[in-house]
C-alpha positions in Angstrom: 0.0 0.0 0.0 1.4 3.4 -1.1 1.2 6.1 1.5 0.4 9.6 0.6 3.3 12.0 1.0 3.2 15.1 3.1 1.5 17.9 1.3 -1.1 15.8 -0.5 -4.8 16.9 -0.1 -6.4 14.4 2.3 -10.0 15.0 1.3 -11.3 14.8 4.9 -14.2 16.7 6.4 -13.5 19.1 9.3 -13.7 22.8 10.3 -10.5 23.7 8.5 -11.6 21.9 5.3 -14.8 23.9 5.3 -13.0 27.2 5.3 -12.8 28.9 2.0 -9.4 28.9 0.3 -9.1 32.7 0.2 -9.1 33.3 4.0 -6.7 30.4 4.4 -4.3 31.8 1.8 -4.5 35.2 3.7 -3.7 33.4 7.0 -0.8 31.6 5.4 0.6 34.9 4.2 0.0 36.4 7.6 1.8 33.6 9.3 4.7 34.1 6.9 5.0 37.8 7.7 4.6 37.1 11.4 7.2 34.4 11.5 9.9 36.8 10.2 8.6 39.9 11.9 8.3 38.5 15.4 11.4 39.4 17.4 10.8 36.9 20.2 11.3 33.1 19.9 8.3 32.6 22.2 6.0 34.1 19.5 7.5 31.9 16.8 7.2 28.9 19.1 3.5 29.8 19.5 3.2 29.7 15.7 4.7 26.2 15.6 2.4 25.1 18.4 -0.6 26.5 16.6 0.4 24.7 13.4 0.7 21.4 15.4 -2.8 21.9 16.9 -4.4 22.8 13.5 -2.7 19.8 11.9 -4.3 17.4 14.4 -7.7 19.2 13.9 -7.3 18.7 10.2 -6.5 15.0 10.6 -2.8 15.4 9.7 -0.6 13.2 11.9 2.3 14.9 13.7 4.5 12.3 12.0 3.5 13.8 8.7 4.6 17.2 9.9 8.0 15.7 10.9 8.3 14.1 7.4 7.6 17.5 5.8 10.2 19.2 7.9 12.8 16.5 7.4 14.0 17.6 3.9 14.9 21.0 5.4 17.2 19.4 8.1 20.4 20.5 6.4 19.1 24.1 6.2 18.0 24.0 9.8 21.4 22.7 11.0 23.3 25.3 9.0 21.1 28.1 10.3 21.6 26.9 13.9 25.4 26.5 13.5 25.8 29.8 11.6 24.2 31.8 14.5 25.4 29.8 17.5 29.1 29.1 16.7 31.8 31.7 17.0 35.6 31.3 16.3 37.0 34.4 17.9 37.2 33.2 21.5 34.2 35.2 22.7 31.9 32.2 23.1 30.0 31.7 26.3 30.7 27.9 26.1 34.1 26.9 24.8 34.2 23.8 22.5 37.7 23.7 21.0 40.3 26.4 21.3 38.8 29.6 20.2 35.7 27.9 18.9 32.7 28.2 21.1 28.9 28.7 21.4 27.4 32.1 21.9 24.3 32.0 23.9 22.6 35.0 22.2 23.6 33.5 18.9 22.1 30.2 20.0 18.8 31.9 20.7 18.9 33.5 17.3 19.7 30.2 15.7 16.8 28.4 17.5 14.5 31.3 16.4 15.6 30.9 12.8 14.9 27.1 13.0 11.5 27.7 14.5 10.7 30.2 11.7 11.4 27.6 9.0 9.5 24.9 10.9 6.5 27.2 11.3 6.3 28.0 7.6 6.6 24.3 6.6 4.0 23.2 9.1 1.5 25.8 8.1 2.0 25.2 4.4 1.4 21.5 5.1 -1.9 22.3 6.9 -3.0 24.4 4.0 -2.2 21.9 1.3 -3.7 19.0 3.3 -7.1 20.9 3.8 -7.5 22.7 0.5 -8.1 21.1 -3.0 -6.2 22.6 -5.9 -9.3 23.8 -7.7 -10.3 25.9 -4.6 -6.8 27.5 -4.8 -7.3 28.3 -8.5 -10.7 30.0 -7.8 -9.3 32.0 -4.8 -6.3 33.2 -6.8 -8.4 34.1 -9.7 -10.7 36.2 -7.6 -7.7 37.9 -5.9 -6.1 38.8 -9.2 -9.4 39.7 -11.0 -8.5 43.4 -11.0 -5.5 42.6 -13.2 -7.8 40.6 -15.5 -9.6 43.9 -16.5 -6.2 45.1 -17.8 -5.9 42.1 -20.0 -3.6 39.9 -17.8 -4.1 36.1 -18.1 -5.3 35.8 -14.5 -6.8 32.3 -14.9 -3.6 31.0 -16.4 -1.5 32.4 -13.6 -3.8 30.8 -11.0 -3.8 27.5 -12.8 0.0 27.5 -12.9 0.2 28.2 -9.2 -2.3 25.4 -8.5 -0.4 22.9 -10.7 2.8 23.7 -8.8 1.0 23.0 -5.5 -0.4 19.8 -6.8 2.6 18.4 -8.6 5.1 18.9 -5.8 3.4 16.2 -3.6 2.5 14.3 -6.7 6.3 13.9 -7.5 6.8 12.6 -4.0 4.0 10.1 -4.4 5.4 8.8 -7.7 8.9 8.6 -6.3 7.6 6.4 -3.4 5.6 4.2 -5.7 8.4 3.6 -8.1 11.0 3.1 -5.3 8.8 0.6 -3.5 8.1 -1.3 -6.8 11.8 -1.6 -7.5 12.5 -2.8 -3.9 9.8 -5.4 -4.3 11.7 -6.6 -7.4 14.8 -7.1 -5.3 16.7 -3.9 -6.1 18.9 -3.0 -3.2 18.9 0.8 -3.4 20.6 1.5 0.0 23.5 -1.0 -0.3 27.1 -0.5 -1.6 29.1 2.6 -2.2 28.0 6.0 -3.6 28.7 5.0 -7.2 26.8 1.7 -6.9 23.9 3.5 -5.2 23.7 6.1 -8.0 23.7 3.3 -10.6 20.8 1.5 -8.9 18.8 4.8 -8.4 18.8 5.1 -12.2 16.3 2.3 -12.1 14.0 4.6 -10.1 14.7 7.9 -11.8 14.0 6.7 -15.3 10.5 5.3 -14.6 9.9 8.4 -12.4 10.5 10.8 -15.3 8.3 8.7 -17.6 5.5 8.6 -15.0 5.6 12.4 -14.5 5.4 13.0 -18.2 2.4 10.7 -18.3 0.8 12.6 -15.5 1.5 15.9 -17.2 0.0 14.5 -20.5 -3.1 13.3 -18.6 -3.5 16.7 -17.0 -3.2 18.5 -20.3 -5.8 16.2 -21.9 -8.2 16.7 -18.9 -7.9 20.5 -19.3 -8.5 20.2 -23.0 -11.6 18.0 -22.5 -12.9 20.7 -20.2 -12.3 23.4 -22.8 -9.7 25.2 -20.8 -8.6 28.4 -22.5 -11.5 28.6 -24.9 -13.3 31.2 -22.9 -13.5 33.0 -19.6 -14.0 30.9 -16.5 -16.9 31.3 -14.2 -15.7 29.9 -10.9 -18.3 28.9 -8.3 -18.8 31.6 -5.7 -20.3 31.3 -2.2 -20.8 34.1 0.3 -18.1 34.1 3.0 -19.1 32.4 6.3 -18.5 33.8 9.7 -15.5 31.4 10.1 -14.0 32.8 6.8 -14.3 36.4 8.1 -12.9 35.4 11.4 -9.9 33.7 9.7 -9.2 36.8 7.6 -9.5 39.2 10.5 -7.2 36.9 12.6 -4.6 37.0 9.9 -4.5 40.8 9.7 -4.5 41.0 13.5 -1.6 38.6 13.7 0.5 40.6 11.3 -0.3 43.9 13.1 0.5 42.4 16.5 3.9 40.9 15.4 4.9 44.1 13.7 4.0 46.1 16.8 6.0 44.0 19.2 
């Protein structure tokens, strides 16, 4: 059984799934601004905790959040080391000779790590609770003023939606092909680096073919639905009280973090 990768839309029902895509995009932008504008690590930690709570409410296991953050581990370690380590003998904790750890730098490094974790976690919550078509409609409505000037708003929105959809889709295909090759007895993790790269060709070649097949299927589906032959009329529904509360909370969060 192939597991869905982090970032895939889960299709569950819950309070976050019932929110419109527009307010959730506004909240995601607000969290992004707040994560970098907040001077205190406690505020950024609160953003991480809020993402963890919302992930559970949305039906996303915390293990999934960890899997989504794992690819950024190298960046997180480098960010922590770049802020915490000093080599001029002024460190609060001496490690080796003049190399030591600066406690203020360590706090800055931890804050930088928490900022990245917060952004990844909230992005995961958004993609897990929002179908791609809802994202297209929300972006089309947000960019509609540019459409009056002749800008291809629908095409821009569709490109953004395809990017959000194909990123987790690439992961799903990679897992599927990798597991299929392992089931055939291919040892992908054994031997030296050269031998591993040679074996991974057996995964990457079918992966590229599968992604081209997916892209061709998407193009045919868009053509069958007459995409590009006329203006779109996306479904609209009046904003609910929860949508308004989400948008107001996003603006309040940005204002609060900028005022601190």
